[in-house]
C-alpha positions as MATLAB code, in Angstrom:
seq = 'MLFKQQALLRQKLFVLGSLVIGSVLYLVARVGTLDRLQPICPIESRFHPSEPEQIPLRTLQFKRGLLHELRKGNATKEQIRLHNLVQQLPRAIIIGVRKGGTRALLEMLNLHPAVVKASQEIHFFDNDKNYARGIDWYRGKMPFSLPHQITIEKSPAYFITEEVPERIFKMNSSIKLLIIVREPTTRAVSDYTQVLEGKERKNKTYHKFENLAIDANTCEVNTKYKAVRTSIYTKHLERWLKYFPVEQFHIVDGDRLITDPLPELQLVERFLNLPSRISQYNLYFNATRGFYCLRFNIVFNKCLAGSKGRIHPEVDASVVTKLQKFFHPFNQKFYQITGRTFNWP';
ca = [
     -38.216   58.543  -53.996;
     -34.798   59.605  -52.695;
     -36.208   59.871  -49.194;
     -37.584   56.306  -49.371;
     -34.235   54.963  -50.626;
     -32.375   56.689  -47.768;
     -34.854   55.337  -45.223;
     -34.496   51.825  -46.662;
     -30.688   52.087  -46.521;
     -30.776   53.224  -42.880;
     -33.073   50.307  -42.040;
     -30.691   47.783  -43.678;
     -27.703   49.290  -41.876;
     -29.573   49.104  -38.566;
     -30.438   45.430  -39.116;
     -26.855   44.613  -40.161;
     -25.453   46.448  -37.136;
     -27.803   44.612  -34.815;
     -26.684   41.280  -36.259;
     -22.991   42.159  -35.789;
     -23.487   43.326  -32.201;
     -25.590   40.264  -31.406;
     -22.937   37.955  -32.815;
     -20.198   39.619  -30.772;
     -22.253   39.406  -27.579;
     -22.987   35.716  -28.241;
     -19.293   34.918  -28.768;
     -18.312   36.722  -25.570;
     -20.962   34.855  -23.613;
     -19.958   31.555  -25.220;
     -16.264   31.981  -24.413;
     -17.129   32.891  -20.828;
     -19.257   29.764  -20.537;
     -16.511   27.555  -21.938;
     -14.014   29.068  -19.523;
     -16.303   28.203  -16.646;
     -17.058   24.704  -17.866;
     -13.555   23.775  -19.004;
     -10.908   25.465  -16.866;
      -7.443   24.952  -18.253;
      -4.885   23.024  -16.226;
      -1.521   23.317  -18.026;
       0.914   20.445  -17.722;
       4.494   21.300  -18.581;
       6.006   18.592  -20.753;
       9.179   17.223  -19.246;
      10.442   16.468  -22.731;
       9.605   19.835  -24.352;
       9.684   22.451  -21.574;
       9.657   25.309  -24.102;
       6.253   24.157  -25.407;
       4.012   23.618  -22.360;
       1.013   21.421  -23.106;
      -2.364   22.654  -21.897;
      -4.916   20.000  -21.081;
      -8.518   20.867  -20.138;
      -9.485   19.784  -16.633;
     -12.441   17.855  -18.063;
     -10.004   15.882  -20.246;
      -7.817   15.101  -17.239;
     -10.854   13.871  -15.312;
     -11.813   11.674  -18.260;
      -8.284   10.287  -18.375;
      -8.425    9.527  -14.644;
     -11.665    7.626  -15.235;
     -10.094    5.717  -18.108;
      -7.046    4.872  -15.992;
      -9.401    3.546  -13.310;
     -11.085    1.298  -15.885;
      -7.670    0.073  -16.984;
      -6.779   -0.884  -13.428;
      -9.997   -2.911  -13.241;
      -9.207   -4.525  -16.589;
     -12.275   -3.033  -18.299;
     -10.528   -0.888  -20.918;
      -9.817   -2.240  -24.386;
      -6.540   -2.318  -26.302;
      -8.106    0.159  -28.736;
      -8.686    2.642  -25.883;
      -5.077    2.206  -24.780;
      -3.826    2.879  -28.320;
      -6.256    5.721  -28.992;
      -5.301    7.661  -25.856;
      -1.562    6.927  -26.132;
      -1.439    5.310  -22.687;
       1.676    3.505  -21.499;
       3.008    1.668  -18.454;
       6.097    3.557  -17.351;
       8.774    2.704  -14.829;
       8.606    5.092  -11.869;
      10.619    8.275  -12.073;
      10.199    8.775   -8.323;
       9.859    6.290   -5.468;
       8.756    6.839   -1.880;
      11.297    4.519   -0.242;
      10.239    5.042    3.372;
       9.902    5.299    6.199;
       7.382    2.771    7.509;
       4.760    4.541    9.672;
       6.166    7.868    8.577;
       3.171    8.701    6.373;
       4.090    7.028    3.082;
       0.484    6.220    2.124;
      -0.740    9.735    2.945;
       2.089   11.255    0.909;
       1.376    9.045   -2.110;
      -2.355    9.761   -2.049;
      -1.795   13.501   -1.678;
       0.703   13.612   -4.546;
      -1.884   11.804   -6.667;
      -3.926   15.020   -6.508;
      -1.476   16.425   -9.055;
      -2.685   15.867  -12.642;
       0.851   15.014  -13.803;
       1.256   12.230  -11.215;
       0.008    8.649  -11.482;
       0.421    6.318   -8.500;
       0.876    2.589   -8.192;
      -2.019    1.679   -5.904;
      -0.338   -1.256   -4.157;
       3.119   -1.686   -2.671;
       5.009   -3.605   -5.371;
       7.888   -4.893   -3.195;
      10.003   -5.471   -6.282;
      13.413   -4.404   -5.028;
      13.180   -5.818   -1.494;
      11.687   -9.200   -2.400;
      14.118  -11.645   -4.025;
      11.339  -13.669   -5.650;
       9.770  -10.577   -7.222;
      13.141   -9.156   -8.248;
      14.020  -12.396  -10.037;
      10.935  -11.908  -12.225;
      12.696   -9.047  -13.967;
      12.116   -5.419  -14.876;
       9.332   -6.186  -17.370;
       7.317   -7.800  -14.570;
       7.864   -4.658  -12.502;
       6.785   -2.398  -15.363;
       3.658   -4.539  -15.785;
       2.689   -3.703  -12.202;
       2.717    0.022  -12.960;
      -0.490    1.920  -13.778;
      -1.255    3.154  -17.286;
      -0.428    6.808  -17.788;
       0.005    9.514  -20.387;
       3.586    9.934  -21.666;
       4.046   13.328  -19.939;
       2.926   12.013  -16.534;
       5.282   10.564  -13.953;
       4.605    7.318  -12.140;
       5.316    7.067   -8.411;
       5.317    3.946   -6.264;
       5.904    3.480   -2.561;
       7.291    0.527   -0.637;
       8.622    1.636    2.776;
      10.569   -1.595    3.240;
      12.963   -0.326    0.557;
      14.571    2.138    2.979;
      15.824   -0.495    5.437;
      16.606   -3.400    3.042;
      20.318   -3.668    2.249;
      20.064   -4.852   -1.360;
      17.595   -2.198   -2.514;
      19.833    0.856   -3.171;
      22.039   -1.032   -5.631;
      19.046   -2.615   -7.361;
      17.273    0.715   -7.856;
      20.528    2.293   -9.043;
      20.846   -0.380  -11.734;
      17.334    0.448  -12.941;
      17.718    4.248  -12.947;
      20.724    6.035  -11.475;
      18.991    9.445  -11.733;
      15.697    8.495  -10.072;
      14.182   10.847   -7.464;
      13.858    9.369   -3.981;
      11.378   10.537   -1.342;
      11.780    9.786    2.364;
       9.057   10.816    4.799;
      10.051   10.779    8.464;
       8.454   11.425   11.838;
       9.926   11.992   15.281;
      11.756    8.653   15.796;
      10.201    7.640   19.127;
       6.687    8.468   17.932;
       7.333    6.494   14.746;
       8.557    3.478   16.743;
       5.427    3.515   18.920;
       3.256    3.804   15.798;
       5.088    0.830   14.293;
       4.419   -1.169   17.455;
       0.746   -0.114   17.468;
       0.169   -1.466   13.977;
       1.709   -4.837   14.857;
      -0.249   -4.929   18.132;
      -3.525   -4.341   16.300;
      -2.745   -7.200   13.933;
      -2.067   -9.534   16.850;
      -5.288   -8.515   18.592;
      -7.334   -9.218   15.462;
      -6.006  -12.771   15.579;
      -6.675  -13.016   19.343;
      -2.961  -13.273   20.029;
      -1.114  -11.734   22.933;
       1.840   -9.393   22.427;
       4.565   -7.900   24.590;
       4.288   -4.386   25.926;
       6.225   -1.775   23.971;
       8.477   -1.066   26.941;
       9.546   -4.732   27.121;
      10.472   -4.763   23.443;
      12.202   -1.398   23.236;
      14.353   -1.849   26.360;
      16.712   -4.779   26.861;
      15.769   -6.401   30.202;
      19.364   -7.540   30.829;
      21.147   -4.235   30.229;
      18.265   -1.764   30.750;
      19.497   -0.040   27.595;
      17.678    0.573   24.307;
      17.221   -2.671   22.406;
      18.634   -2.001   18.934;
      17.685   -5.526   17.847;
      14.032   -4.511   18.013;
      13.048   -3.638   14.428;
      10.830   -0.691   15.366;
      13.804    0.933   17.117;
      16.274    0.047   14.368;
      14.053    1.522   11.641;
      14.005    4.882   13.452;
      17.797    5.231   13.233;
      17.353    7.068    9.949;
      20.954    8.079    9.396;
      22.207    4.461    9.476;
      19.951    3.508    6.589;
      20.491    6.731    4.652;
      24.271    6.268    4.705;
      23.845    3.001    2.814;
      21.794    4.784    0.125;
      24.385    7.537   -0.198;
      26.902    4.974   -1.474;
      24.864    4.908   -4.690;
      22.961    8.200   -4.934;
      24.008   11.808   -4.258;
      22.117   13.619   -1.521;
      20.547   15.918   -4.151;
      18.428   13.011   -5.399;
      16.719   12.676   -2.006;
      13.939   14.822   -0.641;
      13.018   14.588    3.034;
       9.352   15.097    3.875;
       8.252   16.091    7.369;
       5.639   13.458    8.221;
       4.506   15.260   11.362;
       3.865   18.463    9.407;
       2.103   16.528    6.644;
      -0.518   15.635    9.271;
      -1.067   19.148   10.620;
      -0.311   21.384    7.613;
       0.153   19.305    4.456;
       0.152   21.920    1.686;
       3.631   23.438    2.284;
       5.157   19.953    2.346;
       3.407   19.007   -0.911;
       4.577   22.209   -2.588;
       8.173   21.363   -1.660;
       7.750   17.938   -3.262;
       6.282   19.514   -6.412;
       9.420   21.630   -6.756;
      11.703   18.665   -6.091;
       9.961   16.672   -8.851;
      10.099   19.670  -11.227;
       6.318   19.732  -11.471;
       4.246   22.884  -11.971;
       2.422   23.890   -8.815;
      -1.079   22.424   -9.078;
      -2.031   21.192   -5.586;
      -3.826   23.927   -3.644;
      -5.661   24.376   -0.374;
      -8.868   23.604   -2.286;
      -7.653   20.000   -2.626;
      -7.208   19.526    1.135;
      -9.841   19.843    3.823;
      -9.682   18.965    7.497;
     -12.064   16.238    8.640;
     -12.771   16.907   12.309;
     -14.296   13.452   12.822;
     -11.228   11.623   11.569;
      -8.796   14.182   12.934;
      -6.723   14.628    9.774;
      -6.876   16.043    6.260;
      -8.879   14.471    3.447;
      -8.508   14.972   -0.297;
     -10.755   16.844   -2.724;
     -10.119   16.015   -6.388;
     -13.088   18.039   -7.694;
     -16.584   19.115   -6.672;
     -17.789   15.512   -6.951;
     -14.953   13.270   -5.799;
     -13.513   13.424   -2.263;
     -11.371   10.831   -0.520;
     -10.196   10.176    3.030;
      -7.479    7.739    4.023;
      -8.469    4.372    5.427;
      -9.816    4.221    8.959;
      -6.688    2.336   10.028;
      -4.727    5.582    9.653;
      -4.365    7.674   12.765;
      -4.541    4.798   15.262;
      -4.552    5.743   18.944;
      -1.178    4.850   20.455;
      -0.951    3.018   23.784;
       0.466    4.965   26.694;
       4.192    4.389   27.084;
       6.123    4.801   30.319;
       7.586    8.337   30.385;
      11.035    7.110   31.447;
      11.170    4.788   28.423;
      10.168    7.627   26.110;
      12.916    9.817   27.566;
      15.494    7.030   27.221;
      14.566    6.501   23.579;
      14.680   10.215   22.803;
      18.164   10.482   24.306;
      19.252    7.423   22.342;
      18.009    8.811   19.023;
      19.342   12.343   19.598;
      22.895   11.929   18.178;
      21.583    9.991   15.184;
      19.058   12.763   14.558;
      21.780   15.413   14.630;
      23.755   13.525   12.004;
      20.613   13.109    9.919;
      20.065   16.891    9.988;
      23.668   17.453    8.949;
      23.508   15.043    6.001;
      20.118   16.109    4.633;
      20.265   19.817    5.389;
      16.827   19.654    6.980;
      16.331   20.229   10.710;
      13.382   19.083   12.803;
      12.295   20.081   16.295;
      12.789   16.600   17.678;
      13.815   16.155   21.356;
];
């Protein structure tokens, strides 16, 4: 009898032990599966830095989908309330420079889960009619976002429009300002190329770049030509510095953003006080297009519009040299003011 009782006890203990071990193995496997299915992407709250918020990647992707529905007008007020979505004024603006890579920069920054972009150029501060509509109209043009996210808009005309620095200062004197620049002569030719393409689409003729950039009467650089004037970066920046300290500006190398974008994006992340989230995984070179495209996840990829990366017309070498010599002293002053040096001629 005692032997049978001992055997029965050993059998119960064996069954109990098997159940415990099985449960532990199941939990380990389950946690591993959840980690694979729902990687964590922490977003540091700008309001409570000591308590970083961790948001599952799947949740962020759902939020992006919801924000897309909001932009199309398909989301309900209940969804807006339920997910605590708001339209925020931008805490950073890409103010220029035209043909410097503003669209590429905005789209690449939108890879960051804490960034929400305004899809269209708002032209609030440089357009008197829009500005007269007031700040609430401007806010209404912003995308819906989560409270911890930052909204960014870009309107490259802001950089060269005289009234804009004061108007932005009145909205937010501590706003972060991004300026993306390219080698000035290359940028001027790119500016010309875009206008030329527009004329050709309308079957209109247009002057050669050389005839616009060089004054026929003096044979000197024509500073009345807008494409040339826009490339005198220091002249425009000095006007902004009357309202904002240089620390509130970050200069992005537009030429490097084309060839090696990740280091430039990481510098912007630091400037905006964002945790580093954009990685090489998010950027892949498209040999057909000749520049980098964006990878948001294993499903969703995006390349910039086909109009990006236009082939420039050939410009007379003597005109290129004249322009480079003209821009040189302005470039040196720009380096001195911003603390960033470029290998421009």
